[in-house]
Backbone and ligand atoms as CSV (ligand in chain L), in Angstrom:
chain,resi,resn,atom,element,x,y,z
A,1,MET,N,N,13.789,-89.601,22.197
A,1,MET,CA,C,13.516,-88.480,21.307
A,1,MET,C,C,14.238,-88.715,19.968
A,2,GLN,N,N,13.681,-88.107,18.922
A,2,GLN,CA,C,14.322,-88.198,17.607
A,2,GLN,C,C,15.576,-87.310,17.595
A,3,PRO,N,N,16.547,-87.731,16.792
A,3,PRO,CA,C,17.786,-86.925,16.700
A,3,PRO,C,C,17.503,-85.450,16.374
A,4,GLU,N,N,16.495,-85.253,15.487
A,4,GLU,CA,C,16.233,-83.841,15.095
A,4,GLU,C,C,15.621,-83.032,16.240
A,5,THR,N,N,14.999,-83.743,17.204
A,5,THR,CA,C,14.484,-83.028,18.365
A,5,THR,C,C,15.628,-82.467,19.216
A,6,TYR,N,N,16.695,-83.302,19.386
A,6,TYR,CA,C,17.880,-82.786,20.140
A,6,TYR,C,C,18.433,-81.554,19.432
A,7,THR,N,N,18.539,-81.662,18.107
A,7,THR,CA,C,19.112,-80.553,17.335
A,7,THR,C,C,18.263,-79.293,17.498
A,8,LEU,N,N,16.953,-79.495,17.377
A,8,LEU,CA,C,16.044,-78.364,17.491
A,8,LEU,C,C,16.119,-77.738,18.878
A,9,MET,N,N,16.058,-78.597,19.897
A,9,MET,CA,C,16.099,-78.086,21.268
A,9,MET,C,C,17.424,-77.372,21.558
A,10,HIS,N,N,18.498,-77.954,21.045
A,10,HIS,CA,C,19.813,-77.331,21.248
A,10,HIS,C,C,19.859,-75.972,20.583
A,11,ARG,N,N,19.259,-75.882,19.383
A,11,ARG,CA,C,19.247,-74.604,18.689
A,11,ARG,C,C,18.452,-73.581,19.490
A,12,MET,N,N,17.296,-74.000,19.988
A,12,MET,CA,C,16.474,-73.108,20.800
A,12,MET,C,C,17.244,-72.632,22.044
A,13,TYR,N,N,17.978,-73.592,22.631
A,13,TYR,CA,C,18.785,-73.300,23.828
A,13,TYR,C,C,19.804,-72.207,23.516
A,14,CYS,N,N,20.435,-72.313,22.363
A,14,CYS,CA,C,21.497,-71.369,22.016
A,14,CYS,C,C,20.935,-70.009,21.607
A,15,VAL,N,N,19.803,-70.017,20.909
A,15,VAL,CA,C,19.291,-68.800,20.307
A,15,VAL,C,C,18.549,-67.906,21.315
A,16,ALA,N,N,17.868,-68.528,22.270
A,16,ALA,CA,C,17.057,-67.779,23.225
A,16,ALA,C,C,17.900,-66.717,23.916
A,17,SER,N,N,17.471,-65.455,23.859
A,17,SER,CA,C,18.276,-64.427,24.488
A,17,SER,C,C,17.468,-63.578,25.481
A,18,SER,N,N,16.272,-63.185,25.104
A,18,SER,CA,C,15.481,-62.392,26.033
A,18,SER,C,C,14.942,-63.270,27.171
A,19,LYS,N,N,14.542,-62.608,28.244
A,19,LYS,CA,C,14.041,-63.339,29.414
A,19,LYS,C,C,12.867,-64.243,29.011
A,20,SER,N,N,11.923,-63.676,28.237
A,20,SER,CA,C,10.728,-64.460,27.892
A,20,SER,C,C,11.076,-65.611,26.967
A,21,GLU,N,N,12.022,-65.398,26.059
A,21,GLU,CA,C,12.446,-66.510,25.170
A,21,GLU,C,C,13.080,-67.637,26.002
A,22,ILE,N,N,13.962,-67.266,26.938
A,22,ILE,CA,C,14.608,-68.273,27.739
A,22,ILE,C,C,13.567,-69.025,28.575
A,23,GLU,N,N,12.571,-68.337,29.072
A,23,GLU,CA,C,11.513,-68.976,29.881
A,23,GLU,C,C,10.717,-69.977,29.046
A,24,ILE,N,N,10.481,-69.629,27.786
A,24,ILE,CA,C,9.753,-70.557,26.898
A,24,ILE,C,C,10.568,-71.838,26.704
A,25,VAL,N,N,11.852,-71.691,26.414
A,25,VAL,CA,C,12.717,-72.829,26.206
A,25,VAL,C,C,12.836,-73.662,27.480
A,26,LEU,N,N,12.923,-72.959,28.589
A,26,LEU,CA,C,13.003,-73.603,29.902
A,26,LEU,C,C,11.790,-74.522,30.119
A,27,ARG,N,N,10.612,-74.019,29.760
A,27,ARG,CA,C,9.376,-74.818,29.903
A,27,ARG,C,C,9.427,-76.075,29.046
A,28,ARG,N,N,9.997,-75.938,27.824
A,28,ARG,CA,C,10.107,-77.103,26.919
A,28,ARG,C,C,10.991,-78.188,27.551
A,29,PHE,N,N,12.114,-77.743,28.130
A,29,PHE,CA,C,13.014,-78.719,28.751
A,29,PHE,C,C,12.386,-79.349,29.980
A,30,LYS,N,N,11.607,-78.574,30.726
A,30,LYS,CA,C,10.918,-79.135,31.886
A,30,LYS,C,C,9.886,-80.183,31.452
A,31,GLU,N,N,9.238,-79.917,30.323
A,31,GLU,CA,C,8.280,-80.903,29.781
A,31,GLU,C,C,8.992,-82.213,29.414
A,32,ILE,N,N,10.126,-82.061,28.787
A,32,ILE,CA,C,10.912,-83.269,28.438
A,32,ILE,C,C,11.294,-84.025,29.705
A,33,PHE,N,N,11.744,-83.274,30.689
A,33,PHE,CA,C,12.131,-83.919,31.972
A,33,PHE,C,C,10.938,-84.651,32.601
A,34,ASP,N,N,9.805,-83.959,32.690
A,34,ASP,CA,C,8.632,-84.565,33.325
A,34,ASP,C,C,8.149,-85.797,32.580
A,35,ALA,N,N,8.271,-85.778,31.242
A,35,ALA,CA,C,7.794,-86.891,30.422
A,35,ALA,C,C,8.701,-88.100,30.499
A,36,THR,N,N,9.926,-87.912,30.935
A,36,THR,CA,C,10.912,-89.014,30.868
A,36,THR,C,C,11.430,-89.460,32.214
A,37,LYS,N,N,11.296,-88.626,33.254
A,37,LYS,CA,C,11.981,-88.896,34.524
A,37,LYS,C,C,11.566,-90.242,35.167
A,38,ASN,N,N,10.314,-90.626,35.019
A,38,ASN,CA,C,9.862,-91.861,35.680
A,38,ASN,C,C,9.920,-93.098,34.805
A,39,SER,N,N,10.447,-92.931,33.614
A,39,SER,CA,C,10.522,-94.066,32.693
A,39,SER,C,C,11.638,-95.024,33.097
A,40,GLY,N,N,11.432,-96.292,32.846
A,40,GLY,CA,C,12.458,-97.273,33.132
A,40,GLY,C,C,13.454,-97.431,31.997
A,41,LYS,N,N,13.154,-96.759,30.871
A,41,LYS,CA,C,14.013,-96.919,29.706
A,41,LYS,C,C,15.275,-96.071,29.840
A,42,ARG,N,N,16.380,-96.643,29.437
A,42,ARG,CA,C,17.666,-95.962,29.544
A,42,ARG,C,C,17.709,-94.675,28.688
A,43,ASP,N,N,17.121,-94.758,27.503
A,43,ASP,CA,C,17.115,-93.576,26.613
A,43,ASP,C,C,16.346,-92.430,27.264
A,44,ASP,N,N,15.241,-92.786,27.925
A,44,ASP,CA,C,14.425,-91.754,28.594
A,44,ASP,C,C,15.190,-91.140,29.752
A,45,GLN,N,N,15.912,-91.990,30.486
A,45,GLN,CA,C,16.685,-91.510,31.614
A,45,GLN,C,C,17.780,-90.542,31.142
A,46,PHE,N,N,18.337,-90.893,29.988
A,46,PHE,CA,C,19.348,-89.979,29.392
A,46,PHE,C,C,18.665,-88.641,29.077
A,47,ASP,N,N,17.500,-88.691,28.437
A,47,ASP,CA,C,16.794,-87.475,28.064
A,47,ASP,C,C,16.472,-86.630,29.291
A,48,ALA,N,N,16.056,-87.302,30.379
A,48,ALA,CA,C,15.709,-86.583,31.620
A,48,ALA,C,C,16.940,-85.840,32.160
A,49,ALA,N,N,18.061,-86.530,32.224
A,49,ALA,CA,C,19.307,-85.906,32.735
A,49,ALA,C,C,19.779,-84.817,31.806
A,50,TRP,N,N,19.688,-85.085,30.518
A,50,TRP,CA,C,20.121,-84.096,29.523
A,50,TRP,C,C,19.258,-82.821,29.652
A,51,ALA,N,N,17.935,-83.004,29.768
A,51,ALA,CA,C,17.026,-81.859,29.931
A,51,ALA,C,C,17.377,-81.071,31.183
A,52,LEU,N,N,17.721,-81.779,32.251
A,52,LEU,CA,C,18.090,-81.125,33.494
A,52,LEU,C,C,19.338,-80.261,33.320
A,53,SER,N,N,20.313,-80.811,32.596
A,53,SER,CA,C,21.563,-80.058,32.422
A,53,SER,C,C,21.311,-78.810,31.582
A,54,CYS,N,N,20.424,-78.907,30.611
A,54,CYS,CA,C,20.079,-77.717,29.800
A,54,CYS,C,C,19.302,-76.715,30.647
A,55,THR,N,N,18.409,-77.236,31.502
A,55,THR,CA,C,17.647,-76.380,32.424
A,55,THR,C,C,18.610,-75.572,33.295
A,56,ALA,N,N,19.656,-76.237,33.775
A,56,ALA,CA,C,20.657,-75.575,34.600
A,56,ALA,C,C,21.276,-74.371,33.878
A,57,GLY,N,N,21.654,-74.599,32.648
A,57,GLY,CA,C,22.281,-73.502,31.868
A,57,GLY,C,C,21.308,-72.354,31.660
A,58,LEU,N,N,20.046,-72.664,31.456
A,58,LEU,CA,C,19.036,-71.622,31.270
A,58,LEU,C,C,18.808,-70.833,32.557
A,59,TYR,N,N,18.739,-71.538,33.680
A,59,TYR,CA,C,18.605,-70.848,34.963
A,59,TYR,C,C,19.790,-69.914,35.213
A,60,ALA,N,N,20.949,-70.377,34.825
A,60,ALA,CA,C,22.145,-69.522,34.995
A,60,ALA,C,C,21.978,-68.247,34.187
A,61,ARG,N,N,21.463,-68.397,32.974
A,61,ARG,CA,C,21.264,-67.207,32.128
A,61,ARG,C,C,20.167,-66.294,32.682
A,62,LEU,N,N,19.239,-66.871,33.420
A,62,LEU,CA,C,18.166,-66.056,34.032
A,62,LEU,C,C,18.624,-65.467,35.370
A,63,CYS,N,N,19.908,-65.664,35.707
A,63,CYS,CA,C,20.450,-65.177,36.974
A,63,CYS,C,C,19.729,-65.811,38.159
A,64,GLU,N,N,19.546,-67.112,38.085
A,64,GLU,CA,C,18.970,-67.890,39.176
A,64,GLU,C,C,20.004,-68.930,39.596
A,65,PRO,N,N,21.077,-68.496,40.239
A,65,PRO,CA,C,22.178,-69.421,40.523
A,65,PRO,C,C,21.798,-70.612,41.382
A,66,TYR,N,N,20.888,-70.400,42.336
A,66,TYR,CA,C,20.523,-71.506,43.218
A,66,TYR,C,C,19.839,-72.618,42.406
A,67,LEU,N,N,18.852,-72.225,41.579
A,67,LEU,CA,C,18.140,-73.188,40.768
A,67,LEU,C,C,19.056,-73.846,39.737
A,68,ALA,N,N,19.977,-73.080,39.208
A,68,ALA,CA,C,20.949,-73.629,38.257
A,68,ALA,C,C,21.763,-74.703,38.911
A,69,GLU,N,N,22.265,-74.388,40.104
A,69,GLU,CA,C,23.113,-75.370,40.833
A,69,GLU,C,C,22.335,-76.651,41.121
A,70,GLN,N,N,21.093,-76.504,41.575
A,70,GLN,CA,C,20.269,-77.690,41.884
A,70,GLN,C,C,20.096,-78.545,40.639
A,71,SER,N,N,19.830,-77.910,39.520
A,71,SER,CA,C,19.622,-78.660,38.272
A,71,SER,C,C,20.894,-79.364,37.839
A,72,TYR,N,N,22.020,-78.661,37.933
A,72,TYR,CA,C,23.305,-79.305,37.591
A,72,TYR,C,C,23.524,-80.545,38.457
A,73,ARG,N,N,23.297,-80.356,39.785
A,73,ARG,CA,C,23.567,-81.476,40.708
A,73,ARG,C,C,22.626,-82.658,40.444
A,74,GLU,N,N,21.380,-82.362,40.167
A,74,GLU,CA,C,20.429,-83.457,39.857
A,74,GLU,C,C,20.797,-84.165,38.566
A,75,ALA,N,N,21.243,-83.373,37.586
A,75,ALA,CA,C,21.673,-83.993,36.290
A,75,ALA,C,C,22.848,-84.932,36.524
A,76,ILE,N,N,23.799,-84.506,37.328
A,76,ILE,CA,C,24.967,-85.365,37.605
A,76,ILE,C,C,24.487,-86.648,38.310
A,77,LYS,N,N,23.616,-86.485,39.293
A,77,LYS,CA,C,23.108,-87.620,40.069
A,77,LYS,C,C,22.397,-88.618,39.145
A,78,LEU,N,N,21.593,-88.084,38.247
A,78,LEU,CA,C,20.827,-88.969,37.355
A,78,LEU,C,C,21.726,-89.688,36.345
A,79,PHE,N,N,22.661,-88.977,35.758
A,79,PHE,CA,C,23.634,-89.625,34.860
A,79,PHE,C,C,24.396,-90.707,35.622
A,80,ASP,N,N,24.787,-90.377,36.855
A,80,ASP,CA,C,25.537,-91.317,37.686
A,80,ASP,C,C,24.706,-92.563,37.961
A,81,LYS,N,N,23.468,-92.351,38.356
A,81,LYS,CA,C,22.571,-93.457,38.704
A,81,LYS,C,C,22.406,-94.415,37.510
A,82,ASN,N,N,22.415,-93.840,36.310
A,82,ASN,CA,C,22.212,-94.689,35.115
A,82,ASN,C,C,23.547,-95.118,34.490
A,83,ARG,N,N,24.593,-95.024,35.268
A,83,ARG,CA,C,25.919,-95.435,34.819
A,83,ARG,C,C,26.309,-94.782,33.498
A,84,MET,N,N,26.098,-93.479,33.441
A,84,MET,CA,C,26.525,-92.684,32.291
A,84,MET,C,C,27.617,-91.736,32.795
A,85,ALA,N,N,28.718,-92.345,33.177
A,85,ALA,CA,C,29.778,-91.606,33.859
A,85,ALA,C,C,30.384,-90.493,32.999
A,86,MET,N,N,30.465,-90.768,31.703
A,86,MET,CA,C,31.019,-89.803,30.770
A,86,MET,C,C,30.201,-88.524,30.787
A,87,ASN,N,N,28.858,-88.667,30.756
A,87,ASN,CA,C,27.958,-87.505,30.785
A,87,ASN,C,C,28.032,-86.788,32.123
A,88,ALA,N,N,28.102,-87.591,33.199
A,88,ALA,CA,C,28.213,-86.977,34.522
A,88,ALA,C,C,29.465,-86.138,34.623
A,89,ALA,N,N,30.555,-86.642,34.022
A,89,ALA,CA,C,31.824,-85.896,34.037
A,89,ALA,C,C,31.688,-84.557,33.317
A,90,THR,N,N,31.038,-84.572,32.175
A,90,THR,CA,C,30.856,-83.359,31.400
A,90,THR,C,C,30.111,-82.295,32.200
A,91,ILE,N,N,29.078,-82.731,32.940
A,91,ILE,CA,C,28.294,-81.768,33.720
A,91,ILE,C,C,29.121,-81.265,34.939
A,92,CYS,N,N,29.956,-82.127,35.477
A,92,CYS,CA,C,30.852,-81.708,36.571
A,92,CYS,C,C,31.723,-80.524,36.139
A,93,VAL,N,N,32.240,-80.602,34.916
A,93,VAL,CA,C,33.086,-79.502,34.441
A,93,VAL,C,C,32.243,-78.235,34.212
A,94,ALA,N,N,31.025,-78.412,33.704
A,94,ALA,CA,C,30.126,-77.260,33.504
A,94,ALA,C,C,29.839,-76.603,34.845
A,95,LEU,N,N,29.577,-77.443,35.865
A,95,LEU,CA,C,29.280,-76.899,37.203
A,95,LEU,C,C,30.512,-76.265,37.828
A,96,ALA,N,N,31.659,-76.853,37.599
A,96,ALA,CA,C,32.919,-76.282,38.081
A,96,ALA,C,C,33.110,-74.892,37.479
A,97,THR,N,N,32.877,-74.769,36.202
A,97,THR,CA,C,33.004,-73.460,35.526
A,97,THR,C,C,31.992,-72.458,36.084
A,98,PHE,N,N,30.795,-72.951,36.325
A,98,PHE,CA,C,29.714,-72.113,36.898
A,98,PHE,C,C,30.145,-71.568,38.275
A,99,PHE,N,N,30.681,-72.445,39.118
A,99,PHE,CA,C,31.156,-72.016,40.441
A,99,PHE,C,C,32.304,-71.046,40.323
A,100,TRP,N,N,33.195,-71.373,39.432
A,100,TRP,CA,C,34.415,-70.559,39.243
A,100,TRP,C,C,34.015,-69.112,38.835
A,101,GLU,N,N,33.033,-69.015,37.937
A,101,GLU,CA,C,32.580,-67.688,37.491
A,101,GLU,C,C,32.026,-66.861,38.659
A,102,GLN,N,N,31.561,-67.567,39.679
A,102,GLN,CA,C,31.010,-66.871,40.859
A,102,GLN,C,C,32.039,-66.722,41.961
A,103,GLY,N,N,33.274,-67.118,41.673
A,103,GLY,CA,C,34.349,-67.007,42.672
A,103,GLY,C,C,34.252,-68.066,43.756
A,104,ARG,N,N,33.485,-69.134,43.506
A,104,ARG,CA,C,33.356,-70.223,44.507
A,104,ARG,C,C,34.426,-71.272,44.235
A,105,ILE,N,N,35.636,-70.913,44.610
A,105,ILE,CA,C,36.814,-71.663,44.209
A,105,ILE,C,C,36.819,-73.102,44.772
A,106,HIS,N,N,36.486,-73.249,46.045
A,106,HIS,CA,C,36.566,-74.588,46.641
A,106,HIS,C,C,35.531,-75.538,46.039
A,107,GLU,N,N,34.340,-74.990,45.763
A,107,GLU,CA,C,33.326,-75.824,45.158
A,107,GLU,C,C,33.693,-76.185,43.709
A,108,ALA,N,N,34.328,-75.242,43.026
A,108,ALA,CA,C,34.799,-75.520,41.662
A,108,ALA,C,C,35.847,-76.630,41.706
A,109,GLU,N,N,36.764,-76.555,42.635
A,109,GLU,CA,C,37.806,-77.550,42.788
A,109,GLU,C,C,37.209,-78.936,43.065
A,110,ALA,N,N,36.208,-78.976,43.955
A,110,ALA,CA,C,35.536,-80.237,44.289
A,110,ALA,C,C,34.919,-80.868,43.036
A,111,MET,N,N,34.369,-80.003,42.152
A,111,MET,CA,C,33.745,-80.539,40.936
A,111,MET,C,C,34.795,-81.037,39.941
A,112,LEU,N,N,35.926,-80.374,39.873
A,112,LEU,CA,C,37.007,-80.849,38.987
A,112,LEU,C,C,37.537,-82.195,39.501
A,113,LYS,N,N,37.526,-82.401,40.798
A,113,LYS,CA,C,37.936,-83.696,41.364
A,113,LYS,C,C,36.906,-84.756,41.036
A,114,GLN,N,N,35.637,-84.385,41.168
A,114,GLN,CA,C,34.551,-85.338,40.861
A,114,GLN,C,C,34.587,-85.757,39.388
A,115,ASN,N,N,34.924,-84.778,38.537
A,115,ASN,CA,C,35.071,-85.036,37.099
A,115,ASN,C,C,36.082,-86.182,36.874
A,116,ILE,N,N,37.193,-86.142,37.608
A,116,ILE,CA,C,38.235,-87.181,37.480
A,116,ILE,C,C,37.689,-88.543,37.920
A,117,VAL,N,N,36.914,-88.551,38.997
A,117,VAL,CA,C,36.323,-89.794,39.495
A,117,VAL,C,C,35.484,-90.455,38.397
A,118,TYR,N,N,34.639,-89.625,37.751
A,118,TYR,CA,C,33.769,-90.181,36.711
A,118,TYR,C,C,34.564,-90.624,35.479
A,119,LEU,N,N,35.573,-89.807,35.135
A,119,LEU,CA,C,36.375,-90.180,33.957
A,119,LEU,C,C,37.114,-91.486,34.183
A,120,ILE,N,N,37.632,-91.688,35.414
A,120,ILE,CA,C,38.308,-92.949,35.713
A,120,ILE,C,C,37.322,-94.110,35.619
A,121,ARG,N,N,36.082,-93.864,36.064
A,121,ARG,CA,C,35.079,-94.912,35.996
A,121,ARG,C,C,34.821,-95.299,34.538
A,122,HIS,N,N,34.806,-94.296,33.674
A,122,HIS,CA,C,34.525,-94.566,32.278
A,122,HIS,C,C,35.723,-95.089,31.502
A,123,TRP,N,N,36.875,-94.431,31.677
A,123,TRP,CA,C,38.043,-94.727,30.838
A,123,TRP,C,C,39.074,-95.610,31.522
A,124,GLY,N,N,39.075,-95.624,32.847
A,124,GLY,CA,C,40.158,-96.301,33.584
A,124,GLY,C,C,41.277,-95.328,33.856
A,125,SER,N,N,41.979,-95.521,34.960
A,125,SER,CA,C,43.003,-94.547,35.311
A,125,SER,C,C,44.173,-94.667,34.346
A,126,GLY,N,N,44.842,-93.551,34.125
A,126,GLY,CA,C,45.981,-93.527,33.219
A,126,GLY,C,C,45.586,-93.215,31.764
A,127,ASN,N,N,44.287,-93.248,31.506
A,127,ASN,CA,C,43.810,-92.878,30.169
A,127,ASN,C,C,44.096,-91.413,29.899
A,128,ARG,N,N,44.278,-91.032,28.655
A,128,ARG,CA,C,44.687,-89.655,28.358
A,128,ARG,C,C,43.625,-88.616,28.767
A,129,HIS,N,N,42.359,-89.006,28.698
A,129,HIS,CA,C,41.292,-88.085,29.134
A,129,HIS,C,C,41.398,-87.850,30.643
A,130,VAL,N,N,41.763,-88.898,31.374
A,130,VAL,CA,C,41.936,-88.774,32.824
A,130,VAL,C,C,43.154,-87.905,33.141
A,131,LEU,N,N,44.229,-88.145,32.414
A,131,LEU,CA,C,45.448,-87.357,32.634
A,131,LEU,C,C,45.188,-85.883,32.340
A,132,ALA,N,N,44.425,-85.613,31.311
A,132,ALA,CA,C,44.101,-84.226,30.943
A,132,ALA,C,C,43.290,-83.557,32.075
A,133,ALA,N,N,42.351,-84.324,32.654
A,133,ALA,CA,C,41.541,-83.768,33.741
A,133,ALA,C,C,42.385,-83.544,34.990
A,134,GLU,N,N,43.353,-84.433,35.191
A,134,GLU,CA,C,44.254,-84.252,36.359
A,134,GLU,C,C,45.129,-83.017,36.187
A,135,GLU,N,N,45.535,-82.809,34.933
A,135,GLU,CA,C,46.335,-81.608,34.614
A,135,GLU,C,C,45.514,-80.337,34.856
A,136,GLU,N,N,44.248,-80.416,34.451
A,136,GLU,CA,C,43.365,-79.250,34.675
A,136,GLU,C,C,43.212,-78.971,36.136
A,137,LEU,N,N,43.031,-79.994,36.941
A,137,LEU,CA,C,42.875,-79.824,38.386
A,137,LEU,C,C,44.145,-79.219,38.984
A,138,MET,N,N,45.283,-79.699,38.556
A,138,MET,CA,C,46.529,-79.192,39.112
A,138,MET,C,C,46.706,-77.712,38.735
A,139,HIS,N,N,46.442,-77.409,37.482
A,139,HIS,CA,C,46.568,-76.005,37.038
A,139,HIS,C,C,45.602,-75.136,37.849
A,140,PHE,N,N,44.424,-75.646,38.075
A,140,PHE,CA,C,43.431,-74.866,38.822
A,140,PHE,C,C,43.866,-74.633,40.278
A,141,GLN,N,N,44.419,-75.679,40.862
A,141,GLN,CA,C,44.875,-75.549,42.275
A,141,GLN,C,C,46.012,-74.531,42.374
A,142,LEU,N,N,46.794,-74.425,41.322
A,142,LEU,CA,C,47.950,-73.504,41.352
A,142,LEU,C,C,47.554,-72.071,40.975
A,143,THR,N,N,46.568,-71.951,40.114
A,143,THR,CA,C,46.288,-70.622,39.542
A,143,THR,C,C,44.851,-70.129,39.715
A,144,GLU,N,N,43.968,-71.052,40.126
A,144,GLU,CA,C,42.523,-70.765,40.231
A,144,GLU,C,C,41.939,-70.327,38.896
A,145,GLN,N,N,42.457,-70.905,37.789
A,145,GLN,CA,C,41.921,-70.640,36.480
A,145,GLN,C,C,41.553,-71.951,35.789
A,146,ILE,N,N,40.460,-71.927,35.050
A,146,ILE,CA,C,40.042,-73.088,34.242
A,146,ILE,C,C,40.376,-72.735,32.793
A,147,ILE,N,N,41.258,-73.523,32.176
A,147,ILE,CA,C,41.788,-73.105,30.862
A,147,ILE,C,C,41.916,-74.220,29.852
A,148,GLU,N,N,41.422,-75.426,30.117
A,148,GLU,CA,C,41.749,-76.590,29.300
A,148,GLU,C,C,43.255,-76.787,29.349
A,149,ALA,N,N,43.756,-77.044,30.524
A,149,ALA,CA,C,45.189,-77.084,30.782
A,149,ALA,C,C,45.924,-78.140,29.979
A,150,SER,N,N,45.203,-79.193,29.553
A,150,SER,CA,C,45.882,-80.243,28.810
A,150,SER,C,C,46.449,-79.724,27.513
A,151,ARG,N,N,45.950,-78.569,27.064
A,151,ARG,CA,C,46.431,-78.002,25.808
A,151,ARG,C,C,47.619,-77.089,26.023
A,152,HIS,N,N,47.930,-76.782,27.285
A,152,HIS,CA,C,49.009,-75.804,27.444
A,152,HIS,C,C,50.361,-76.413,27.250
A,153,ARG,N,N,51.204,-75.640,26.554
A,153,ARG,CA,C,52.536,-76.096,26.188
A,153,ARG,C,C,53.579,-75.388,27.070
A,154,TRP,N,N,53.172,-74.257,27.591
A,154,TRP,CA,C,54.070,-73.485,28.458
A,154,TRP,C,C,53.263,-72.934,29.617
A,155,CYS,N,N,53.612,-73.309,30.817
A,155,CYS,CA,C,52.900,-72.795,32.001
A,155,CYS,C,C,53.867,-72.799,33.174
A,156,LYS,N,N,54.114,-71.599,33.638
A,156,LYS,CA,C,55.072,-71.428,34.745
A,156,LYS,C,C,54.541,-72.144,35.986
A,157,ALA,N,N,53.258,-71.955,36.258
A,157,ALA,CA,C,52.663,-72.529,37.471
A,157,ALA,C,C,52.801,-74.044,37.517
A,158,CYS,N,N,52.551,-74.700,36.365
A,158,CYS,CA,C,52.578,-76.177,36.301
A,158,CYS,C,C,53.984,-76.676,35.927
A,159,ASN,N,N,54.903,-75.792,35.685
A,159,ASN,CA,C,56.246,-76.184,35.265
A,159,ASN,C,C,56.213,-76.976,33.952
A,160,VAL,N,N,55.371,-76.532,33.036
A,160,VAL,CA,C,55.278,-77.134,31.714
A,160,VAL,C,C,56.039,-76.240,30.733
A,161,ASP,N,N,56.993,-76.807,30.049
A,161,ASP,CA,C,57.790,-75.969,29.125
A,161,ASP,C,C,58.183,-76.816,27.902
A,162,ASP,N,N,57.178,-77.120,27.089
A,162,ASP,CA,C,57.392,-77.997,25.941
A,162,ASP,C,C,58.383,-77.403,24.913
A,163,TYR,N,N,58.500,-76.091,24.879
A,163,TYR,CA,C,59.358,-75.453,23.873
A,163,TYR,C,C,60.803,-75.266,24.373
A,164,GLY,N,N,60.964,-75.536,25.684
A,164,GLY,CA,C,62.297,-75.394,26.237
A,164,GLY,C,C,62.776,-73.940,26.308
A,165,VAL,N,N,61.855,-73.002,26.446
A,165,VAL,CA,C,62.240,-71.577,26.484
A,165,VAL,C,C,62.562,-71.126,27.903
A,166,GLY,N,N,62.254,-71.942,28.905
A,166,GLY,CA,C,62.533,-71.555,30.279
A,166,GLY,C,C,61.478,-70.666,30.847
A,167,PHE,N,N,61.631,-70.293,32.107
A,167,PHE,CA,C,60.590,-69.510,32.795
A,167,PHE,C,C,61.078,-68.120,33.193
A,168,ASP,N,N,62.258,-67.756,32.738
A,168,ASP,CA,C,62.871,-66.510,33.235
A,168,ASP,C,C,62.483,-65.264,32.433
A,169,PHE,N,N,62.156,-65.461,31.142
A,169,PHE,CA,C,62.034,-64.287,30.296
A,169,PHE,C,C,60.916,-63.343,30.713
A,170,GLU,N,N,59.890,-63.935,31.356
A,170,GLU,CA,C,58.777,-63.081,31.793
A,170,GLU,C,C,59.263,-62.057,32.808
A,171,ASP,N,N,60.101,-62.472,33.728
A,171,ASP,CA,C,60.618,-61.559,34.750
A,171,ASP,C,C,61.550,-60.535,34.103
A,172,THR,N,N,62.398,-60.999,33.176
A,172,THR,CA,C,63.329,-60.104,32.489
A,172,THR,C,C,62.535,-59.003,31.778
A,173,ASP,N,N,61.460,-59.438,31.133
A,173,ASP,CA,C,60.581,-58.533,30.396
A,173,ASP,C,C,60.062,-57.437,31.335
A,174,LYS,N,N,59.641,-57.855,32.503
A,174,LYS,CA,C,59.078,-56.892,33.478
A,174,LYS,C,C,60.172,-55.913,33.929
A,175,ALA,N,N,61.390,-56.426,34.135
A,175,ALA,CA,C,62.481,-55.608,34.630
A,175,ALA,C,C,62.819,-54.503,33.642
A,176,GLU,N,N,62.613,-54.796,32.333
A,176,GLU,CA,C,62.965,-53.835,31.310
A,176,GLU,C,C,61.990,-52.654,31.235
A,177,ARG,N,N,60.806,-52.889,31.709
A,177,ARG,CA,C,59.767,-51.876,31.569
A,177,ARG,C,C,59.962,-50.677,32.509
L,1,ZN,ZN,ZN,49.264,-74.817,34.094
């Protein structure tokens, strides 16, 4: 696809708000998927997986969690099959967030772990992107929250205290109330 097609489709994806608008955009992404899924070209395989991941987000907005999950999983599988580990990782985080929003904590955790597997495949272990993902997983296991943990400078749960302020003041604060 042309670069402007991605831009246009992405804009449609973002702007669609009513049920009928979302359904129209959904049809466009399905057309892209159908036109590219059987192609042997790497670019087409990318487009197919990309269209699937967008389809997933649209299904989620249509309150079709089962279909959304299937699309997310197929997108991950397709990116994986075509050795696009970086893209597979991105969708793992999207699916983790999707599960988390539904209170499906164990499934969210499994996806955050899978994200690390793909990132290691792409970057190698010890890379900063991998370390950030590991930090996110740890924070999630301790708090059941997804927060972009690699950005946190102070977190009692993870024992991160970059400012050296300690972890006691929160309790003191409560005691004063
Ligand atoms: Zn934390």
